[in-house]
C-alpha positions as CSV (number, residue, x, y, z in Angstrom):
1,M,11.0,156.6,99.0
2,S,14.5,155.3,99.2
3,T,17.2,155.4,96.5
4,A,18.2,151.8,95.7
5,R,21.7,150.5,95.4
6,Q,21.9,148.1,92.5
7,L,23.2,144.6,93.4
8,P,23.8,142.5,90.2
9,L,23.7,138.8,90.7
10,S,27.2,138.3,89.4
11,R,28.6,140.5,92.2
12,L,26.5,139.4,95.2
13,G,29.5,137.5,96.7
14,H,31.3,140.8,97.1
15,L,28.4,143.2,97.8
16,V,26.2,141.2,100.2
17,P,28.5,140.5,103.2
18,P,29.1,144.1,104.2
19,L,25.4,144.8,104.0
20,V,24.3,142.1,106.4
21,N,27.3,141.8,108.7
22,D,25.7,143.8,111.5
23,A,22.1,142.7,110.9
24,A,20.1,140.1,112.8
25,L,17.0,140.2,110.6
26,V,16.9,141.2,106.9
27,G,13.8,141.2,104.7
28,L,14.1,139.8,101.2
29,V,11.2,141.3,99.2
30,P,10.4,140.1,95.7
31,F,9.3,142.8,93.3
32,T,8.6,140.5,90.4
33,N,6.1,137.9,89.3
34,D,9.0,135.5,88.7
35,L,9.0,134.1,92.2
36,P,11.3,131.2,91.4
37,W,13.9,133.7,90.3
38,A,13.4,135.6,93.6
39,A,13.6,132.5,95.6
40,K,16.9,131.5,93.9
41,A,18.3,135.0,94.5
42,A,17.3,134.7,98.2
43,W,19.0,131.3,98.4
44,D,22.2,132.8,96.9
45,I,22.1,135.6,99.5
46,A,21.7,133.1,102.3
47,R,24.6,130.9,101.2
48,I,26.9,133.9,100.7
49,A,26.0,135.2,104.2
50,A,26.8,131.7,105.7
51,R,30.0,130.9,103.8
52,D,32.3,132.1,106.5
53,G,30.6,130.0,109.2
54,R,27.9,132.5,110.3
55,R,24.6,130.9,111.4
56,V,21.9,131.8,108.8
57,A,18.3,130.8,108.5
58,L,16.0,131.5,105.5
59,V,12.3,131.5,106.0
60,D,9.8,131.4,103.1
61,L,6.9,133.8,103.9
62,C,5.7,134.1,100.3
63,L,2.7,132.2,101.7
64,E,0.4,132.5,98.7
65,H,2.9,131.4,96.1
66,P,5.9,129.7,97.9
67,A,8.8,128.7,95.7
68,L,11.8,128.3,98.0
69,H,11.2,124.6,98.7
70,E,11.4,123.8,95.0
71,V,14.5,125.9,94.5
72,V,16.4,124.1,97.2
73,G,15.1,120.7,96.3
74,L,12.7,120.0,99.2
75,N,9.5,118.1,98.8
76,V,6.3,119.8,99.9
77,T,6.4,119.6,103.7
78,E,5.2,121.3,106.9
79,G,6.6,124.8,107.4
80,I,6.3,128.0,109.2
81,V,2.5,128.2,108.8
82,D,2.1,124.8,110.4
83,A,4.3,125.8,113.3
84,F,2.6,129.1,113.9
85,E,-1.0,128.2,113.2
86,Y,-1.3,124.5,114.0
87,G,1.4,123.9,116.6
88,V,3.1,121.3,114.4
89,S,6.5,120.3,115.7
90,L,9.4,122.0,113.8
91,N,11.0,118.6,113.3
92,K,9.2,118.6,109.9
93,A,9.9,122.2,109.1
94,A,13.6,122.9,109.5
95,H,16.1,121.6,107.0
96,E,19.8,122.4,107.0
97,I,21.1,122.5,103.4
98,T,24.7,123.5,102.6
99,G,25.1,125.5,105.8
100,V,21.7,127.3,105.8
101,F,18.6,126.5,107.8
102,I,15.7,126.4,105.4
103,I,12.1,126.7,106.7
104,P,9.6,126.5,103.9
105,A,6.1,128.1,103.9
106,G,4.3,124.8,104.6
107,S,0.5,124.5,104.5
108,D,-1.8,127.0,102.8
109,T,-3.2,129.6,105.1
110,A,-6.3,131.8,105.0
111,K,-4.7,134.2,107.5
112,P,-1.3,135.2,106.2
113,A,-1.5,138.6,108.0
114,E,-1.6,136.7,111.3
115,V,1.6,134.8,110.4
116,Y,3.3,138.1,109.5
117,A,2.1,139.8,112.7
118,H,2.9,136.9,115.0
119,A,4.5,137.8,118.3
120,R,7.4,135.4,117.8
121,W,9.2,137.4,115.2
122,P,10.6,140.1,117.5
123,K,11.7,137.4,119.9
124,L,13.4,135.5,117.1
125,Q,15.2,138.7,116.0
126,A,16.5,139.3,119.5
127,G,17.7,135.7,119.8
128,F,19.5,135.9,116.5
129,R,21.1,139.2,117.5
130,S,22.4,137.8,120.8
131,E,24.1,135.0,118.9
132,G,25.5,137.0,116.0
133,A,23.3,135.0,113.7
134,L,21.2,136.1,110.7
135,L,17.5,135.5,110.0
136,L,16.5,136.1,106.4
137,A,12.7,136.5,105.8
138,L,11.6,136.1,102.2
139,L,8.3,137.9,102.2
140,P,6.1,140.0,99.8
141,P,5.7,143.8,100.1
142,A,2.3,143.3,101.9
143,G,4.0,141.0,104.4
144,L,6.7,143.5,105.1
145,A,4.1,146.1,105.9
146,Q,2.4,143.8,108.4
147,F,5.5,142.3,109.9
148,S,5.6,142.4,113.7
149,A,9.4,142.8,113.8
150,T,11.3,145.7,112.4
151,P,14.0,144.4,110.1
152,D,17.5,145.8,110.3
153,G,17.3,146.3,106.5
154,V,15.5,145.1,103.3
155,I,16.9,143.8,100.1
156,V,14.5,144.0,97.2
157,L,14.6,141.2,94.6
158,A,13.8,142.7,91.2
159,P,15.4,141.1,88.1
160,E,15.1,144.2,85.9
161,G,16.1,146.5,88.7
162,L,14.2,149.2,90.6
163,A,14.9,152.9,91.0
164,D,13.3,153.3,94.4
165,F,11.0,151.6,96.8
166,A,8.6,152.7,99.5
167,M,9.9,151.4,102.9
168,P,7.7,151.0,106.0
169,H,8.8,151.7,109.5
170,D,11.9,153.7,108.4
171,V,13.6,150.4,107.5
172,P,16.8,151.0,105.5
173,L,16.8,149.8,101.9
174,L,20.1,147.9,101.6
175,G,19.9,147.4,97.9
176,V,18.1,145.8,94.9
177,V,19.3,142.5,93.5
178,R,19.0,142.4,89.7
179,D,20.1,140.2,86.9
180,R,22.9,142.5,85.8
181,W,24.0,146.1,85.9
182,L,21.9,147.2,83.0
183,P,18.3,146.1,81.9
184,S,18.6,142.7,80.4
185,S,17.0,140.9,77.5
186,P,14.0,138.6,78.3
187,R,15.1,136.0,80.8
188,V,14.4,132.4,81.5
189,S,14.1,131.5,85.2
190,P,17.0,129.5,86.5
191,P,16.3,125.8,87.2
192,P,16.0,124.7,90.8
193,L,19.4,124.2,92.5
194,P,20.4,120.5,92.2
195,I,20.8,118.9,95.6
196,P,22.9,115.7,96.0
197,V,20.7,112.8,96.7
198,A,23.3,110.5,98.2
199,D,22.6,109.6,101.8
200,R,19.2,111.3,101.9
201,P,18.3,112.2,105.5
202,R,15.6,110.0,106.9
203,R,12.5,111.4,108.6
204,G,13.7,110.7,112.2
205,L,17.0,112.5,111.7
206,R,15.3,115.9,111.7
207,V,14.1,115.4,115.3
208,A,17.4,116.7,116.8
209,L,17.3,119.9,114.7
210,A,13.7,120.5,115.6
211,A,14.3,120.0,119.3
212,L,17.0,122.7,119.1
213,V,14.7,125.0,117.2
214,V,11.8,124.5,119.7
215,A,14.1,125.0,122.7
216,A,15.5,128.2,121.1
217,L,12.0,129.6,120.4
218,A,11.2,129.0,124.1
219,V,14.1,131.2,125.2
220,G,13.3,134.0,122.7
221,G,15.4,133.1,119.7
222,W,17.2,130.4,117.8
223,A,20.4,130.7,119.9
224,L,20.6,126.9,120.4
225,L,20.0,126.3,116.7
226,A,22.8,128.7,115.9
227,R,25.2,126.9,118.2
228,A,24.4,123.4,116.9
229,R,24.3,123.9,113.2
230,E,26.0,121.2,111.1
231,A,29.3,122.4,109.6
232,F,28.3,122.0,105.9
233,V,30.3,125.0,104.9
234,A,33.9,124.3,104.1
235,P,36.6,126.6,105.6
236,P,37.9,129.3,103.2
237,A,40.4,127.9,100.7
238,A,44.0,128.5,101.5
239,P,45.6,131.2,99.3
240,P,47.5,130.0,96.3
241,P,51.2,129.5,96.7
242,P,53.5,132.3,95.5
243,P,54.9,131.9,92.0
244,P,58.4,130.5,91.8
245,A,61.3,132.9,91.7
246,P,62.5,133.7,88.3
247,T,65.5,131.6,87.1
248,T,68.8,133.6,87.2
249,A,72.3,132.9,86.2
250,K,74.3,130.8,88.7
251,T,76.4,132.9,90.9
252,S,78.4,132.4,94.1
253,A,75.9,134.4,96.1
254,P,73.6,132.3,98.4
255,S,70.3,131.4,96.8
256,T,67.3,133.6,97.8
257,T,64.6,131.2,96.6
258,T,61.9,130.5,99.1
259,T,60.5,127.3,97.6
260,N,62.0,125.2,100.3
261,A,61.3,127.6,103.2
262,P,59.3,126.0,106.0
263,R,55.6,126.9,106.0
264,K,54.2,128.6,109.0
265,A,52.2,126.1,111.1
266,V,48.5,126.8,111.1
267,A,46.5,125.9,114.2
268,A,43.8,123.3,113.6
269,R,40.3,124.7,113.5
270,R,38.1,123.8,116.4
271,D,34.4,123.2,115.8
272,T,31.3,121.8,117.4
273,L,31.3,118.0,117.1
274,G,27.6,117.6,117.5
275,W,26.8,114.6,115.2
276,T,26.7,111.1,116.6
277,I,25.4,107.6,115.8
278,Q,22.6,106.0,118.0
279,L,23.4,102.3,118.0
280,A,21.1,101.0,120.7
281,A,18.8,101.7,123.6
282,Y,18.6,99.7,126.9
283,A,16.2,99.7,129.8
284,S,19.3,99.1,132.0
285,L,22.0,101.7,132.6
286,D,24.6,99.0,133.3
287,K,23.9,97.3,130.0
288,A,24.2,100.6,128.1
289,L,27.5,101.5,129.9
290,A,28.9,98.0,129.1
291,H,28.0,98.5,125.4
292,A,29.7,101.9,125.4
293,D,32.8,100.5,127.2
294,R,33.1,97.7,124.6
295,L,33.0,100.2,121.7
296,A,35.7,102.3,123.3
297,A,38.0,99.4,124.4
298,D,37.6,96.9,121.6
299,A,36.9,99.1,118.6
300,G,38.5,102.4,119.6
301,V,35.2,104.3,119.2
302,P,34.3,106.6,122.1
303,A,30.7,106.3,123.1
304,L,28.2,108.2,125.2
305,V,25.1,107.1,127.2
306,T,22.1,109.3,127.3
307,P,19.1,108.8,129.7
308,V,15.8,109.4,128.0
309,P,12.8,109.5,130.3
310,Q,9.5,108.3,128.8
311,V,6.2,110.0,129.0
312,G,4.1,109.1,132.0
313,N,5.2,106.1,134.0
314,G,7.1,104.5,131.1
315,P,10.6,103.0,131.7
316,M,13.8,105.0,131.5
317,W,15.8,104.2,128.3
318,Y,19.5,104.7,127.9
319,R,20.8,105.5,124.4
320,V,24.2,104.3,123.3
321,L,25.7,106.9,121.0
322,A,28.9,106.2,119.1
323,G,31.5,108.9,118.2
324,S,31.2,112.6,117.8
325,Y,31.6,114.3,114.4
326,G,31.5,117.8,112.9
327,T,29.1,117.0,110.0
328,R,26.4,114.6,109.2
329,A,28.4,113.4,106.3
330,A,31.3,112.5,108.6
331,A,28.9,110.6,110.9
332,G,27.5,108.7,107.9
333,T,31.0,107.7,106.8
334,A,31.8,106.5,110.4
335,R,28.5,104.5,110.5
336,A,29.5,102.8,107.2
337,E,32.8,101.8,108.8
338,L,31.0,100.4,111.8
339,W,29.0,98.2,109.4
340,R,32.1,97.2,107.5
341,R,33.9,96.1,110.7
342,G,30.9,94.2,112.0
343,L,30.5,96.5,115.0
344,A,26.9,97.2,114.1
345,A,24.4,95.3,111.8
346,E,24.0,97.0,108.4
347,G,21.1,99.4,108.5
348,V,21.4,99.9,112.3
349,G,22.4,103.4,113.5
350,D,20.5,106.6,113.3
351,L,22.5,109.8,112.8
352,L,21.6,112.3,115.5
353,L,22.5,115.9,116.1
354,A,23.1,116.0,119.8
355,P,25.9,118.5,120.5
356,Y,25.6,119.0,124.3
357,S,27.2,116.9,127.0
358,Y,27.8,117.4,130.7
359,H,31.5,117.7,131.5
360,A,32.4,116.3,134.9
361,P,34.7,118.4,137.1
362,A,38.4,117.8,137.0
363,G,39.5,115.1,139.5
364,A,36.1,113.3,139.3
365,S,36.2,109.5,139.5
366,L,34.5,107.5,136.8
367,D,33.7,104.6,139.1
368,Q,32.3,106.9,141.8
369,L,30.1,108.7,139.3
370,R,28.7,105.4,138.0
371,R,28.1,104.1,141.5
372,R,25.9,107.1,142.0
373,G,23.8,106.0,139.0
374,L,25.2,108.6,136.5
375,P,25.9,107.7,132.8
376,A,29.6,108.7,132.9
377,V,32.1,107.6,130.3
378,R,35.7,108.4,129.7
379,W,36.0,110.4,126.4
380,S,38.8,110.2,123.9
381,T,40.3,113.5,125.3
382,G,40.5,112.0,128.8
383,V,37.6,114.1,130.2
384,I,34.5,112.4,131.7
385,L,31.3,113.2,129.8
386,L,27.7,112.4,130.6
387,G,25.1,112.0,127.9
388,A,24.7,113.7,124.5
389,F,21.7,116.0,124.3
390,E,19.8,117.5,121.4
391,A,18.9,120.6,123.5
392,P,19.5,121.7,127.1
393,E,15.9,121.0,127.9
394,Q,16.5,117.3,127.1
395,A,19.2,117.2,129.8
396,A,16.8,118.1,132.6
397,Y,16.7,114.5,134.0
398,T,20.5,114.2,134.0
399,K,20.8,117.7,135.6
400,A,18.5,116.6,138.4
401,A,20.5,113.4,138.9
402,L,23.7,115.3,139.1
403,K,22.2,117.7,141.7
404,R,21.0,114.7,143.8
405,A,24.5,113.2,143.6
406,G,26.1,116.5,144.6
407,V,28.1,116.7,141.4
408,R,28.7,120.1,139.8
409,A,29.1,119.6,136.0
410,N,28.8,122.0,133.1
411,L,26.6,121.4,130.0
412,L,28.7,122.4,127.1
413,P,29.0,121.6,123.4
414,R,31.5,119.0,122.5
415,M,34.4,120.7,120.7
416,G,37.3,119.4,118.7
417,T,39.0,119.4,115.3
418,P,36.8,117.9,112.6
C-alpha cells in the first residue's frame, strides 16, 4: 500500500507539473463511480501538463464506460479499440483539442484485457520518452493491473480522497486528485467542457494528424506526432508591468522613475509552421509549379508543390499548398483572406497539417532542380524547399527522386515565427 499525496482540484496547476515533468507515461486511475468527474479531472491534468508547450496525449482506456469524448465535446467516433483490434486508421481516432491529443475509447470491445496488454504500449512509452513528451492513460484499476507497460507513476482520481492505494509493479503513486482538501458535501458532476464550434474541422483534415500517428507508431512511439502538434497553447503571459514609482516632491535631483526606460528586446519565439492550405492538385508538375509561382509572385503567398503517388499504376498528382502557419486557426484565417482576394474560389482549400519539407543545399539552383523533375520552389526566407509532407514516410517518392538527381537535401520541419 502507498501513502497518497492529496491533490485538490483547485491547486492542480501548481501541484501537477513537478509530478509529471520527468515522466513519459502516467496512469490516471478513477477510484469513483462518477466517471464524468474523473474524465474532467484527467482532461484538466492533460491541459496543465501541456500548457508550457510540452507534447501531451490523453487516451481513454475506460473501455466499459468511456466518458472522455463527452467531456471534451467529441461525437462518438473510432478510437483506440478500433486501432488496436480492427486495424482502423487513426485518422478517425486522434483529435487535437487545446494543445492535447485526445484518443477516445472508440468501439465496444469484448476483450478489454487484450487492449491493456497490447504490445504497442511499451513502444509508445519509449517513443514518448525519447521526445520528452507525455502519454496519459485514463484506465480503471483492473486495466492498470493488466497494462503491458509499466507507468512512470499513477495519479488516482477520487473526488472524496483516498488514504492509500494498492499499486502493481512497484509503480509510484504520485498523488490523489480530489475535489478539495477536506471531504466535501455531496457533489454534482461538472458539465462537459464547452468547445468552440467555429470553424469545425472537416473529416478530411484529420488525415494529416493520423498519418503522423501511424508513422510514429511504426518507429516505436509518437515522436513524429510530438514534433508536429498544432500550437493551440498560447505562450505564457508576460509578467505585469511594475507599479509606478510613488510621487515625491519636486527636487533638483535627477528623476529616478523607470516608466520611460527602454524595455529589453525579447527574441521572437520560433515554432513549427506545419499548417498549410491545399488549393489544387495537377497531373502535371509544370502546371503545379506555375500555379505556385503565380501565388508567390502575384499574391505574395509562398506556395509548395508535393508529389503524391497513387496506388497501383495511377497517375502522379502534384498538390499545390499555399502558405505555412503555426496553427490551424491561422491557416483558416489565411484561407478566408484568399477567398476575399479572389485567389481561390470560396469553399476551396483544405487545411492540412504537413510540417516536413526537403531543404535544398546552399548554392542549389532553382532552375536546375526543376529541370531534373524536382518540385522545387523559392520560399519566403530565400531557401529552396521541396514539398510539404504529413510524415517522413510520405516523402519516400521525393527522397528517391532526389537520390536519382544526385541532390543531397534534408527533410526538416518548417520553422519560423508564428
